[in-house]
C-alpha positions as CSV (number, residue, x, y, z in Angstrom):
1,M,91.7,4.9,100.8
2,R,91.9,4.3,97.1
3,L,88.9,5.3,95.0
4,E,88.5,3.9,91.5
5,L,85.7,5.6,89.6
6,T,84.6,4.1,86.2
7,A,82.0,5.3,83.8
8,R,80.6,3.2,80.9
9,H,79.0,4.7,77.9
10,F,79.3,8.3,79.1
11,A,81.9,10.7,80.7
12,I,81.7,11.4,84.4
13,P,80.9,15.0,85.2
14,A,82.6,16.8,88.0
15,P,79.5,17.0,90.3
16,V,79.1,13.2,90.1
17,R,82.7,12.6,91.0
18,K,82.5,15.1,93.9
19,L,79.2,13.4,95.1
20,A,80.9,10.0,95.1
21,E,83.9,11.3,97.1
22,E,81.8,13.1,99.7
23,R,79.3,10.3,100.2
24,L,82.0,7.7,100.5
25,A,84.0,9.8,103.0
26,R,80.9,10.2,105.2
27,M,80.2,6.5,105.0
28,L,83.8,5.6,106.0
29,R,83.7,7.4,109.4
30,P,82.1,4.4,111.3
31,L,84.7,2.0,109.7
32,N,87.6,3.7,111.6
33,D,90.2,3.5,108.8
34,S,89.6,-0.1,108.0
35,A,88.5,0.6,104.4
36,L,91.3,-0.1,101.9
37,S,89.7,0.7,98.6
38,A,86.4,1.4,96.8
39,Q,85.3,0.7,93.3
40,V,82.5,2.6,91.7
41,V,81.1,1.7,88.3
42,V,78.4,3.8,86.7
43,T,76.8,2.6,83.5
44,K,74.4,4.4,81.2
45,D,71.7,2.3,79.6
46,K,69.4,4.2,77.2
47,S,67.6,6.5,79.6
48,R,68.7,5.2,83.0
49,F,71.9,4.8,85.0
50,H,73.1,1.8,87.0
51,A,75.6,2.3,89.8
52,E,77.6,-0.4,91.6
53,V,79.8,0.3,94.6
54,T,82.1,-2.2,96.2
55,L,84.1,-1.4,99.3
56,H,87.0,-3.5,100.4
57,A,87.8,-3.4,104.1
58,R,90.5,-5.1,106.2
59,G,90.1,-8.7,106.9
60,E,88.8,-9.5,103.4
61,H,85.4,-8.0,104.0
62,F,83.5,-6.7,101.0
63,L,80.5,-4.4,101.1
64,H,78.5,-4.1,97.9
65,G,75.5,-2.0,96.8
66,E,73.9,-1.4,93.5
67,A,71.0,0.8,92.3
68,T,69.3,2.1,89.2
69,G,68.1,5.7,88.7
70,R,67.0,8.2,86.2
71,D,70.3,10.1,86.5
72,A,73.8,9.3,87.6
73,Q,73.6,11.2,90.9
74,A,70.4,9.4,92.0
75,A,71.8,5.9,91.1
76,L,75.1,6.6,92.8
77,G,73.5,8.0,96.0
78,S,71.1,5.0,96.3
79,S,73.9,2.5,95.8
80,I,76.2,4.2,98.4
81,D,73.2,4.2,100.8
82,K,72.8,0.5,100.4
83,V,76.4,-0.2,101.3
């Protein structure tokens, strides 16, 4: 699976990148290799972070989740949980 991780208005630290990879890997187990790619966009707005996760699976199926949190890890974790 291809993972595209984008940050807007800040640089992505290593723990956030690792969290995204681990949580997405755990989420992909039930999909049985049908996931083709994932796009993760984390945006910083003043004092909060907004994360959007879009997963593309075989058969033109898209799963999308977005969340806002006080830090990048909280926002990213919540958005992956919603997917």
